[in-house]
DSSP file (Angstrom, degrees, kcal/mol; ACC not computed):
  #  RESIDUE AA STRUCTURE BP1 BP2  ACC     N-H-->O    O-->H-N    N-H-->O    O-->H-N    TCO  KAPPA ALPHA  PHI   PSI    X-CA   Y-CA   Z-CA
    1    1 A M              0   0    0      0, 0.0     2,-0.2     0, 0.0    70,-0.0   0.000 360.0 360.0 360.0 118.4  -28.7   49.5    7.7
    2    2 A T     >  -     0   0    0      1,-0.1     4,-1.8     0, 0.0     5,-0.1  -0.515 360.0-116.0 -95.9 166.6  -32.1   50.3    9.0
    3    3 A Q  H  > S+     0   0    0      1,-0.2     4,-2.1     2,-0.2     5,-0.2   0.893 117.5  61.3 -69.5 -32.5  -33.1   51.1   12.6
    4    4 A L  H  > S+     0   0    0      1,-0.2     4,-1.8     2,-0.2    -1,-0.2   0.930 104.1  48.6 -50.8 -43.2  -35.2   47.9   12.6
    5    5 A D  H  > S+     0   0    0      1,-0.2     4,-1.2     2,-0.2     3,-0.2   0.923 109.2  52.5 -60.5 -42.6  -32.0   45.9   11.9
    6    6 A R  H  < S+     0   0    0     -4,-1.8    -1,-0.2     1,-0.2    -2,-0.2   0.834 111.9  47.0 -64.0 -34.3  -30.2   47.7   14.8
    7    7 A E  H  < S+     0   0    0     -4,-2.1    -1,-0.2     1,-0.2    -2,-0.2   0.757 109.3  53.1 -82.4 -22.8  -33.2   46.7   17.1
    8    8 A R  H  < S+     0   0    0     -4,-1.8     2,-0.4    -3,-0.2    -2,-0.2   0.678 110.8  49.9 -80.9 -19.7  -33.3   43.0   16.0
    9    9 A F  S  < S-     0   0    0     -4,-1.2     2,-0.2    -5,-0.2    -1,-0.0  -0.930  72.6-142.1-121.3 141.8  -29.6   42.5   16.7
   10   10 A T     >  -     0   0    0     -2,-0.4     4,-1.9     1,-0.1     5,-0.2  -0.567  30.1-112.4 -88.3 167.3  -27.5   43.2   19.8
   11   11 A E  H  > S+     0   0    0      1,-0.2     4,-2.3     2,-0.2     5,-0.1   0.865 119.1  54.2 -58.9 -38.9  -23.9   44.5   19.6
   12   12 A E  H  > S+     0   0    0      2,-0.2     4,-2.3     1,-0.2    -1,-0.2   0.920 107.6  49.9 -61.1 -47.9  -22.8   41.1   21.1
   13   13 A E  H  > S+     0   0    0      1,-0.2     4,-2.0     2,-0.2    -1,-0.2   0.902 111.5  45.7 -63.9 -40.1  -24.6   39.2   18.5
   14   14 A V  H  X S+     0   0    0     -4,-1.9     4,-2.2     2,-0.2    -1,-0.2   0.879 111.0  56.0 -70.2 -35.2  -23.1   41.2   15.6
   15   15 A S  H  X S+     0   0    0     -4,-2.3     4,-1.9     1,-0.2    -2,-0.2   0.894 106.6  49.4 -58.1 -41.0  -19.7   40.9   17.3
   16   16 A E  H  X S+     0   0    0     -4,-2.3     4,-2.9     2,-0.2     5,-0.3   0.920 110.9  50.7 -58.5 -48.9  -20.1   37.1   17.3
   17   17 A M  H  X S+     0   0    0     -4,-2.0     4,-2.7     1,-0.2     5,-0.2   0.867 107.8  50.6 -59.0 -41.0  -21.0   37.2   13.7
   18   18 A K  H  X S+     0   0    0     -4,-2.2     4,-1.9     1,-0.2    -1,-0.2   0.918 113.2  47.3 -70.2 -42.8  -18.0   39.2   12.7
   19   19 A E  H  X S+     0   0    0     -4,-1.9     4,-0.5    -5,-0.2    -2,-0.2   0.941 117.8  40.5 -66.0 -44.4  -15.7   36.8   14.6
   20   20 A V  H >< S+     0   0    0     -4,-2.9     3,-0.5     1,-0.2     4,-0.3   0.871 113.9  49.9 -69.5 -36.2  -17.2   33.7   13.2
   21   21 A I  H >< S+     0   0    0     -4,-2.7     3,-1.5    -5,-0.3    -1,-0.2   0.868 103.7  61.1 -73.5 -30.4  -17.7   34.8    9.6
   22   22 A E  H 3< S+     0   0    0     -4,-1.9    -1,-0.2    -5,-0.2    -2,-0.2   0.730 101.5  54.9 -63.0 -22.5  -14.1   36.1    9.5
   23   23 A G  T << S+     0   0    0     -4,-0.5     2,-0.6    -3,-0.5    -1,-0.2   0.476  87.7  94.4 -88.9  -4.4  -13.0   32.5   10.1
   24   24 A I    <   +     0   0    0     -3,-1.5     4,-0.1    -4,-0.3     2,-0.0  -0.815  48.7 168.1 -96.9 125.9  -14.9   31.1    7.2
   25   25 A G        -     0   0    0      2,-0.6    -1,-0.1    -2,-0.6    -2,-0.0   0.281  60.8 -47.7-107.0-132.1  -13.0   30.7    4.0
   26   26 A S  S    S+     0   0    0      1,-0.1     2,-0.5     2,-0.0    -2,-0.1   0.697 122.7  64.4 -79.7 -16.5  -14.0   28.7    0.8
   27   27 A H  S    S-     0   0    0      2,-0.0     2,-0.7     0, 0.0    -2,-0.6  -0.906  73.8-150.0-113.1 125.7  -15.0   25.6    2.7
   28   28 A L        -     0   0    0     -2,-0.5     5,-0.1    -4,-0.1    -4,-0.1  -0.853  17.9-136.5 -95.6 121.0  -18.0   25.8    5.1
   29   29 A S    >>  -     0   0    0     -2,-0.7     3,-1.6     1,-0.1     4,-0.9  -0.422  13.5-128.2 -73.3 137.8  -17.6   23.3    8.0
   30   30 A P  H 3> S+     0   0    0      0, 0.0     4,-0.6     0, 0.0     3,-0.4   0.830 106.5  71.0 -57.1 -27.2  -20.6   21.3    9.0
   31   31 A D  H 34 S+     0   0    0      1,-0.2     4,-0.2     2,-0.1     3,-0.0   0.797 111.3  26.2 -58.3 -31.1  -19.9   22.6   12.6
   32   32 A V  H <> S+     0   0    0     -3,-1.6     4,-3.1     2,-0.1    -1,-0.2   0.391  94.2  97.4-111.3   4.2  -21.0   26.2   11.7
   33   33 A A  H  X S+     0   0    0     -4,-0.9     4,-2.7    -3,-0.4     5,-0.2   0.920  88.9  45.2 -63.8 -44.0  -23.4   25.3    8.9
   34   34 A G  H  X S+     0   0    0     -4,-0.6     4,-2.3     2,-0.2    -1,-0.2   0.894 112.6  51.2 -68.9 -40.3  -26.4   25.6   11.3
   35   35 A W  H  > S+     0   0    0      2,-0.2     4,-2.2    -4,-0.2     5,-0.3   0.986 110.7  48.8 -59.7 -56.4  -25.1   28.8   12.9
   36   36 A V  H  X S+     0   0    0     -4,-3.1     4,-3.0     1,-0.2    -2,-0.2   0.922 112.3  48.0 -54.9 -46.7  -24.7   30.4    9.4
   37   37 A W  H  X S+     0   0    0     -4,-2.7     4,-2.4     1,-0.2    -1,-0.2   0.878 109.9  51.6 -64.9 -31.2  -28.2   29.4    8.3
   38   38 A S  H  X S+     0   0    0     -4,-2.3     4,-1.3    -5,-0.2    -1,-0.2   0.875 115.4  42.2 -71.5 -32.8  -29.8   30.7   11.5
   39   39 A K  H  X S+     0   0    0     -4,-2.2     4,-2.5    -5,-0.2     5,-0.2   0.927 111.5  54.0 -73.3 -46.0  -28.1   34.1   11.2
   40   40 A Y  H  X S+     0   0    0     -4,-3.0     4,-2.6    -5,-0.3     5,-0.3   0.972 110.5  48.2 -48.6 -61.3  -28.7   34.3    7.4
   41   41 A T  H  X>S+     0   0    0     -4,-2.4     5,-2.3     1,-0.3     4,-0.8   0.844 111.4  48.7 -52.0 -39.5  -32.5   33.7    8.1
   42   42 A K  H  <5S+     0   0    0     -4,-1.3    -1,-0.3    -5,-0.2    -2,-0.2   0.892 111.2  50.2 -72.9 -36.8  -32.7   36.3   10.8
   43   43 A I  H  <5S+     0   0    0     -4,-2.5    -2,-0.2    -3,-0.3    -1,-0.2   0.938 118.9  37.4 -63.8 -48.5  -30.9   38.9    8.7
   44   44 A V  H  <5S-     0   0    0     -4,-2.6    -1,-0.2    -5,-0.2    -2,-0.2   0.535 108.1-128.9 -82.7  -7.0  -33.2   38.3    5.7
   45   45 A N  T  <5 +     0   0    0     -4,-0.8     2,-0.3    -5,-0.3    -3,-0.2   0.964  65.2 117.6  58.0  53.3  -36.2   37.8    8.0
   46   46 A T      < -     0   0    0     -5,-2.3    -1,-0.2    -6,-0.1    -2,-0.1  -0.923  65.4-132.8-141.7 167.1  -37.4   34.5    6.5
   47   47 A Q        +     0   0    0     -2,-0.3     3,-0.1    -3,-0.1    -5,-0.0  -0.282  40.3 166.0-117.0  40.6  -37.8   30.9    7.6
   48   48 A E        -     0   0    0      1,-0.1    -7,-0.1   -11,-0.1     2,-0.1  -0.297  43.6-106.0 -58.3 137.7  -36.1   29.1    4.7
   49   49 A K        -     0   0    0      1,-0.1    -1,-0.1     0, 0.0    -2,-0.0  -0.440  40.4-102.9 -65.7 142.4  -35.3   25.4    5.3
   50   50 A Q        -     0   0    0     -2,-0.1    -1,-0.1     1,-0.1     2,-0.1  -0.489  40.5-125.6 -70.6 131.3  -31.7   24.8    5.9
   51   51 A P        -     0   0    0      0, 0.0    -1,-0.1     0, 0.0   -14,-0.1  -0.396  25.7 -99.5 -75.6 155.4  -30.1   23.3    2.7
   52   52 A C        -     0   0    0      1,-0.1     5,-0.0    -2,-0.1     0, 0.0  -0.137  29.1-114.3 -63.1 171.9  -28.1   20.1    2.7
   53   53 A M  S    S+     0   0    0      3,-0.0    -1,-0.1     8,-0.0   -25,-0.1   0.252  75.5 117.6 -92.9   2.7  -24.4   20.2    2.7
   54   54 A C  S >  S-     0   0    0      1,-0.1     3,-1.8     3,-0.0     4,-0.1  -0.233  81.4-102.2 -76.5 165.6  -24.0   18.7   -0.8
   55   55 A G  G >  S+     0   0    0      1,-0.3     3,-1.6     2,-0.2     4,-0.2   0.805 116.2  67.3 -54.7 -37.1  -22.3   20.4   -3.7
   56   56 A K  G 3  S+     0   0    0      1,-0.3     3,-0.4     2,-0.1    -1,-0.3   0.673  99.0  52.9 -55.8 -24.8  -25.7   21.3   -5.3
   57   57 A S  G X> S+     0   0    0     -3,-1.8     4,-1.8     1,-0.2     3,-0.6   0.313  73.1 109.7-100.7   6.7  -26.4   23.6   -2.4
   58   58 A A  H <> S+     0   0    0     -3,-1.6     4,-2.8     1,-0.3    -1,-0.2   0.824  74.6  54.8 -50.9 -37.9  -23.3   25.5   -2.7
   59   59 A Q  H 3> S+     0   0    0     -3,-0.4     4,-2.2     1,-0.2    -1,-0.3   0.876 105.2  54.7 -74.5 -31.9  -25.0   28.7   -4.0
   60   60 A H  H <> S+     0   0    0     -3,-0.6     4,-2.2     2,-0.2    -1,-0.2   0.937 109.8  44.6 -61.1 -47.6  -27.3   28.7   -1.0
   61   61 A W  H  X S+     0   0    0     -4,-1.8     4,-2.9     2,-0.2     5,-0.3   0.912 110.8  53.9 -67.2 -42.8  -24.5   28.6    1.5
   62   62 A R  H  X S+     0   0    0     -4,-2.8     4,-2.6    -5,-0.2     5,-0.3   0.929 106.5  53.4 -57.3 -41.1  -22.6   31.3   -0.4
   63   63 A R  H  X S+     0   0    0     -4,-2.2     4,-2.7     2,-0.2    -2,-0.2   0.941 111.7  46.1 -51.4 -52.1  -25.6   33.4   -0.3
   64   64 A G  H  X S+     0   0    0     -4,-2.2     4,-2.4     1,-0.2    -2,-0.2   0.942 114.2  45.6 -59.1 -51.6  -25.8   33.0    3.5
   65   65 A V  H  X S+     0   0    0     -4,-2.9     4,-2.4     2,-0.2    -1,-0.2   0.886 114.5  47.9 -67.5 -37.1  -22.3   33.6    4.2
   66   66 A E  H  X S+     0   0    0     -4,-2.6     4,-2.5    -5,-0.3    -1,-0.2   0.872 109.8  54.8 -68.0 -36.3  -22.2   36.7    1.8
   67   67 A T  H  X S+     0   0    0     -4,-2.7     4,-2.0    -5,-0.3    -2,-0.2   0.927 107.5  47.9 -58.4 -49.4  -25.2   38.0    3.4
   68   68 A I  H  X S+     0   0    0     -4,-2.4     4,-2.7     2,-0.2     5,-0.3   0.922 111.5  51.2 -56.2 -48.3  -23.7   37.8    6.9
   69   69 A R  H  X S+     0   0    0     -4,-2.4     4,-2.5     1,-0.2    -1,-0.2   0.901 112.3  45.1 -60.0 -39.5  -20.5   39.5    5.7
   70   70 A A  H  X S+     0   0    0     -4,-2.5     4,-2.3     2,-0.2    -1,-0.2   0.837 111.4  53.9 -75.5 -26.2  -22.3   42.4    4.2
   71   71 A F  H  X S+     0   0    0     -4,-2.0     4,-2.6     2,-0.2    -2,-0.2   0.935 112.3  42.6 -61.2 -50.4  -24.6   42.7    7.2
   72   72 A V  H  X S+     0   0    0     -4,-2.7     4,-1.9     1,-0.2     5,-0.2   0.953 114.1  53.1 -72.3 -42.9  -21.5   43.0    9.7
   73   73 A K  H  X S+     0   0    0     -4,-2.5     4,-0.7    -5,-0.3     3,-0.3   0.963 110.9  44.7 -52.9 -51.0  -19.8   45.3    7.2
   74   74 A D  H >< S+     0   0    0     -4,-2.3     3,-0.9     1,-0.2    -1,-0.2   0.890 109.3  58.6 -53.0 -42.4  -22.9   47.6    7.1
   75   75 A W  H 3< S+     0   0    0     -4,-2.6    -1,-0.2     1,-0.2    -2,-0.2   0.892 108.9  42.9 -57.5 -40.4  -23.2   47.4   10.9
   76   76 A Y  H 3<        0   0    0     -4,-1.9    -1,-0.2    -3,-0.3    -2,-0.2   0.454 360.0 360.0 -89.8  -2.4  -19.7   48.8   11.5
   77   77 A E    <<        0   0    0     -3,-0.9    -1,-0.2    -4,-0.7    -2,-0.1   0.474 360.0 360.0 -80.0 360.0  -19.9   51.6    8.8
């Protein structure tokens, strides 16, 4: 976790990420898909287009969720 990361995110934002990401299991609900992609692209500092919700895009969604989980874990260590 860099100082830049700590400056780009508020404690409240990371707390929200922790709460939401803990509720995501093996199935990503379309209700939170936009939220996941928004947080993922902010963490990796990119403007990737949001993938569709079809099975072929599963690896993209998995990457997004895992990136958020790792970020939250690093934040609290």
